[in-house]
N, C-alpha and C positions, 0 to 999 in steps of 0.2 A: 503494500500499499504505500510506503514512503517512496519509493521508487517512482510509482505511478504519479504520486503528487509531486515530485522534483519535476518530471517530465511536463506534467500539466503547466506548472509555473513558467518552465523554460519556454515552452512552446508559445504560451499566451505573452510572456514578455517579448519573444522575437516577433510576433504579429503586431503587438503594441508599438514596438519599437518601429516596426516598418510603416504603421498608419501615421506615427509622429513624423517620420522622414518624409512621407507622401505629403503631409500637411505643411510642411516646411518647404518642401520642393514647389509646392503648387501655389503657396502664398507669397514666396521669396525668390525662387529659383535656386534654393541652396539645397544640395543633396549632402550626404555624409562625405567627410573629407577621407582620404585614402592615401596610397602610395602607388607607384606604378610597379606592376607585377606582372608575369606571364598570364595570358587569359586562362589556361588551364588550371592554374593555381587558384585564381580568383574564384572562378565556377566550383572546383573542389571544395574551397572554403565555404562558399554559400550552402552547398548541399550538406555539408557537414553541419551546418547550423540548423538544419531541419531535421537531425537525429532525433531529438525527443519526440518529435510529432510522428516521425517514422515507427518510433516503438510504441507509440500509443495507438495509431491507426494502421499499422503493418504497410506504411507508404513505402515503396521501394523505388530506388533510382537508378537508371543506368545511364552512365555518362560516356560520351564518346568524342574525342577531340580529333580533328582532322586538319589538314592544310600542311604546306611545306614547312613553315616556320611560324610558330605561335607568337602573335603580337603581343607587345608589352602594352597593358592597359592600365588605365585609373581604376583601382578597386573600389573607390567609392561610386562613381557613376554607374559602372558596369556592375557591380554588385547590388545596387539599388535596383538596376533594371531588371537582373536576374531574379531577384528575390520578389518583385512585383509580378513578373511573368509566372513565377511558380505559385503563388497565391492565386492570382487570376485564373490559372489553368485547375487548381484544387478546387475554387469555387464553381468551376464548370462541371465538375464530376458528380454524377447522381450518388446518392448515399449507398454505402454497403459495398461488400467486396474488398479486396485488396488492392487498392490504387498502386498504379506504376506510372512513373513518369520517366520518359527518356529526354535527356538534355544533350544536344548535339552542337558543337562548335565547328565552325570553319572558318579557317584563316584564309583571306582572299588576297594576300600580299599587300600591294599598295592599295588596293581598293576597298580595304578594310576588314571586316569579319562579320559573322552571321552567328547568332545563337537561337536554337530552335528548342522550345519546350513541347513534348509531344504526349498526348495522352491517347490510349487506344480503347477505353472503356465506354464512354459516354457519348451519345448523340448529342451534337451541338448544331443548333439550327443556322440555316444559311443567314436569316434575320439577325441572330445573335452576333454572328460574323460580321456583317455588313454594319451592324450598329458600333461594333468594336473597332472595326478598321477605319471607319468614317466618324470617330468621335471627335466632335469640335472642339479646338484646344482651349475654348473658353467655356464649355458647356458645364453645367454643374452636373456631377456625377454622384450617383447613389451606389452604396454598397462597395465590397471590395472590387468586383468586376469593373463597375464604372470608374471608382476611384484609379484602380490599376491601369485602366485604358487610358485615361487622361494622363497619368504619371508617364507610361511608356510613350505615348504620342510625343510628349514635351523632351523626355530625356534622349530618345533617338533622334528627334529633330535637331537638338543641340549639336549634335554630331554627323550632321548631314545624312541621316539614316531614316528608317521607319519602323513601324511596329505594325504587325497584320496578323489577324486570326484566320486560319485557312481551315476550312472543313470539306469533307466529301459526304456522299450518301452511306458512307459505312460509319460504325461508331469511331469516334475519335477526332481530335483536333490538333493543329500544330501553330503555337504562338511563336512567330518568326520576328526577331530584332535583328535589324542591319544598322551596323555603324559604319559610316563610309570613311570617317577619320577618327582619331582618337588620340 
């Protein structure tokens, strides 16, 4: 019971910190400071922050890094964006089962990099994807999905990129973040 209580506190603290960071970013353009590190290291650190939630919900991550050379990125903005993408994707999942998320990174050389958060369990409507991908930069957003979409639109735009939610007729979705420069 004590381990579960500690995991609950840790998971809720991590989400509360994310909400505080979203509020700070959307109100003043500030995201967590950080240092420059290789993209795979930043991604692996963020995934590690979700370990308490993984133990509680049986969430599993599969991480795949590809590309010739991993770019060095600011772990503040990239970590903020990846955390947002994971929380938004988790909000899209139907309750029950053992959720699994794939995280793919792709270094694009001088053209930047891409991060994808993929879930293959729940259907996501095309309407939801359209609303997400066309979130006005100044629209009021409701809930974690709306706040996350707004934050992702802003942070990727700062780096010449974009965020989009891709769906098919099969269960699943891909939240793609592109960063053209970093």
